N, C-alpha and C positions, 0 to 999 in steps of 0.2 A: 477649256473644258468646264462643263457644268454638271452640277449634281441635281438630280431630280428624285423626288420621293413618290413619283407616280409612274412606275414601270408599266409598260403595256404588255399584252399577251405575247406580242412579237418579241419583246425583250426577254420574257421568261423562257420562251422556246429557244432563243439564242443561247441563254445560259445553259439550258439542258444540253445543247449540242457540244458544250465544252467538256462533257464527261462521257467517255466512250467505253467505260468498263464498270463493272459492279464495284470493284475496289475504290475507284475514283469517286463515284457518286456517293458511296457509303461513307467514305472518309470525309467528304465535303458536307453531305446533307444529313448524315445520321442514320439510325437504324430503320426509320420509316421509309427511306428511299430504296427503291428496287431498280434493277436493271435487267432487261429494258423496262421502261415506264412510259405509259401513254402521255401525250402532251397534256391531256385533261387532268390526269392524276398529278403530274408534276406541278402544274399551276395550282391545283387544289392544296398541295402541301406547302407551296411557297406563299399562298395567300391566306393561310390559316390566321384566325383573329389575333393570336398572340405575337405574330411576326409582322414587322413593318419592313418594307423593302426600300432600297435606294439604289440608284444607278449613276455611273459616271459616263457622260456622253461627250464625244469630241465635237468640234465645231460643225462637223457634217452630220451630227446627231447619231453617230455610230456608237454602239454599246462598247465601252472600253472595260468597265468593271462593274461588279454587282456586290451588294452586301445586304444584310438584314440585321435587325436588332429586336430585342424584346425586353420587356420590363420584368425585373425579378428583385424582390426584396428592396424596393424603392431605388433601384439602380437600373440603368440601361446597359445591356450586354450585347456586344457585337457578335454576330454569328454569320455563317455561310458567306464568307468573303471569297470572291473569285475575280480573277483578271482574265479577260479574253486571251486565249492562247497566242493569238497573233501579236499581242502587244505586251507579253510578259518580259520580265527583266528590264523594264524601263522605269521602275519606281511608281507605277500606277496604283499599287495597293496603298502606298504612303499617301498619294494624292487623294485617293478615295476616302481614307480614314481621316485625313486632315480636313478635307472639305466637310465631311460629316460632323466632326467635332466642332467646327467653327460655325455651323448653321444654328440659327435661333431655334429654341425649343418652345 
């Protein structure tokens, strides 16, 4: 599995498909997320300047997990972590976070 810090629009739309209720997207994305939300608005929220995104891809380049971070008070804060529902309960959140923490900054 590889970590990329260059998610594509296709990756963002895939992440959006993981949330199928207002409660789920609100809990994950915060109060600015609505449901339903257009692809364009979803991408706009996830690509705001203060958020940086990263993805965990398998060997076939399929999106396994997604996360974001932002800088606040001289620290990096993880946010909006999610694992593809198809691959949950396999420890991928730990893999995502570990790979992120081990990357050079």
